[in-house]
LOSETOR-58473 format. One record per residue (C-alpha): z, y, x; residue in one letter. Coordinates in steps of 0.5 Angstrom, whole numbers, padded with zeros to 4 digits, always signed. Example, Ala and Ser with C-alpha at 12.3 -4.5 7.8 and 13.67 -1.06 7.14 Angstrom:
REM LOSETOR-58473
+0016-0009+0025A/+0014-0002+0027S/
This chain:
REM LOSETOR-58473
-0061+0040+0022M/-0056+0042+0028D/-0051+0036+0026K/-0049+0031+0031T/-0049+0023+0029V/-0045+0018+0032L/-0048+0011+0031I/-0042+0006+0032V/-0046-0001+0032E/-0045-0007+0036D/-0052-0009+0035E/-0057-0006+0039D/-0063-0007+0036S/-0060-0004+0029I/-0057+0002+0033R/-0063+0004+0037K/-0067+0004+0031F/-0062+0008+0027V/-0062+0013+0033K/-0070+0013+0033I/-0070+0015+0025N/-0064+0020+0026L/-0068+0023+0032D/-0074+0024+0028R/-0070+0028+0022A/-0067+0033+0027G/-0060+0030+0028F/-0057+0030+0035I/-0055+0023+0036V/-0050+0019+0040K/-0048+0012+0041E/-0043+0007+0041A/-0043-0001+0042S/-0035-0002+0040T/-0030+0001+0036G/-0026+0003+0042E/-0032+0007+0044E/-0034+0010+0038G/-0026+0013+0038I/-0027+0015+0045D/-0034+0019+0044I/-0031+0023+0037A/-0024+0025+0041R/-0029+0028+0046Q/-0031+0033+0040G/-0037+0035+0037E/-0038+0029+0032I/-0040+0032+0025D/-0042+0025+0022I/-0041+0018+0024V/-0045+0012+0022V/-0040+0006+0022L/-0041-0001+0022D/-0036-0006+0019I/-0036-0012+0023M/-0035-0011+0030M/-0032-0014+0036P/-0025-0012+0038G/-0023-0006+0033I/-0027-0007+0026D/-0030-0002+0022G/-0024-0001+0017Y/-0020+0001+0023E/-0024+0006+0026V/-0025+0009+0019C/-0017+0010+0019K/-0017+0013+0025I/-0022+0017+0025L/-0020+0019+0018R/-0013+0021+0020K/-0015+0025+0027E/-0021+0028+0024F/-0020+0029+0017P/-0027+0034+0016D/-0031+0029+0019I/-0036+0025+0015G/-0036+0017+0015I/-0042+0013+0013I/-0040+0006+0013M/-0045+0000+0014L/-0044-0007+0011T/-0047-0014+0012A/-0044-0016+0005K/-0046-0015-0001S/-0040-0016-0005Q/-0036-0010-0009D/-0030-0011-0006I/-0033-0010+0001D/-0035-0003-0001K/-0030-0001-0004I/-0025-0003+0001M/-0029+0002+0005G/-0029+0008+0001L/-0021+0006+0000E/-0020+0007+0008Y/-0023+0014+0007G/-0031+0013+0008T/-0035+0018+0004D/-0041+0013+0003D/-0043+0006+0004Y/-0050+0003+0006L/-0051-0005+0005T/-0055-0008+0011K/-0061-0010+0011P/-0062-0002+0009F/-0069+0002+0009N/-0068+0007+0014P/-0071+0013+0010M/-0065+0011+0005E/-0060+0012+0011L/-0063+0018+0013V/-0063+0021+0006L/-0055+0019+0006R/-0054+0023+0012V/-0058+0029+0010K/-0054+0029+0004S/-0047+0029+0008L/-0049+0034+0012A/-0050+0039+0007R/-0043+0037+0004R/-0041+0039+0011L/-0044+0045+0012D/-0040+0051+0012V/-0046+0056+0015A/-0049+0057+0008D/-0043+0058+0005D/-0041+0065+0006D/-0036+0066+0000D/-0030+0068+0003H/-0026+0068-0004S/-0020+0064-0006I/-0020+0060-0012L/-0013+0059-0015V/-0011+0055-0021I/-0004+0054-0020K/+0000+0050-0017P/-0007+0049-0013F/-0011+0053-0009K/-0018+0053-0005I/-0020+0057+0001D/-0028+0057+0000K/-0029+0059+0007Y/-0024+0055+0011S/-0025+0049+0006R/-0018+0048+0005K/-0014+0046-0001F/-0007+0047-0002F/-0002+0045-0007K/+0004+0050-0007E/+0002+0053-0001D/+0002+0046+0003Q/-0005+0044+0005E/-0007+0037+0003I/-0012+0034+0008E/-0018+0032+0004L/-0025+0029+0006T/-0031+0033+0006P/-0033+0029-0001T/-0026+0030-0004E/-0026+0037-0002Y/-0033+0038-0007Q/-0030+0035-0012I/-0024+0038-0013A/-0028+0045-0012K/-0033+0043-0017L/-0027+0041-0022F/-0023+0047-0021M/-0029+0052-0022E/-0030+0049-0029N/-0023+0047-0031P/-0023+0043-0038G/-0031+0041-0037R/-0032+0034-0038A/-0037+0031-0032F/-0041+0025-0033K/-0041+0021-0027R/-0048+0022-0026D/-0047+0029-0026E/-0042+0029-0021I/-0046+0025-0016L/-0052+0030-0017N/-0047+0036-0015I/-0044+0033-0010V/-0048+0027-0006W/-0055+0031-0009G/-0060+0029-0013Y/-0063+0024-0008D/-0057+0020-0007F/-0059+0012-0009V/-0052+0009-0009G/-0048+0007-0016D/-0044+0012-0020S/-0037+0007-0017K/-0037+0012-0011I/-0035+0017-0016V/-0029+0013-0019D/-0026+0011-0012V/-0027+0018-0010N/-0023+0021-0016I/-0018+0015-0015R/-0017+0017-0007R/-0016+0025-0010L/-0011+0023-0015R/-0007+0020-0010S/-0006+0026-0006K/-0005+0031-0011I/-0002+0027-0017E/+0006+0026-0017L/+0004+0019-0021D/-0003+0018-0020S/-0003+0012-0025S/-0001+0017-0030N/-0005+0023-0027P/-0003+0031-0030T/-0009+0034-0027Y/-0016+0030-0027I/-0017+0027-0033E/-0021+0021-0035T/-0025+0022-0041V/-0027+0015-0043W/-0034+0014-0044G/-0036+0019-0041I/-0033+0021-0034G/-0027+0026-0032Y/-0025+0033-0033R/-0020+0038-0029W/-0015+0039-0035K/-0015+0046-0037S/
């Protein structure tokens, strides 16, 4: 792995423990103990993935996520939370997180999540220069850019992969577990709600009325499909 991971975590013991495991997995690792420091490091460049704690003094993880997602739409973000309630997990996803993990967590699970996200970010292994068009949308696979009516729409890495999957298979209904396996990877161990939240975010960016979607249809009892 040649990806650089930034750990933003105020608890020294957790931060060091995470760093050791990511080092062993072959990642380049940088550390920050506050949200402000994490933003400064990200602005210096060369950060691919951020492992971000929610509860920190000063700027909390939600605010850091909002800032990073606005300034660096292509960066991968995994949020760590000490809270187990669904609302906290969903809030993190709504702010633009690609994934979440609840403390206490198995360090190998975190490594697997980071590896899964790294695969979604990896352009080097994708030598496809083709353009995929389903009007009014267009995907440039090489640059990983998404357009509607020739206007670029900023998507997170996960949103891009979902849009690409749908546009490559118009009319096909995908179960949530299928989307998890294809986009997140077979080693992903989270729950399928992460699919619903990412679909909701994607709809908010591409639909005229996300509550009455035209392009991404819900197939009740199954999952979702791109209307052909």
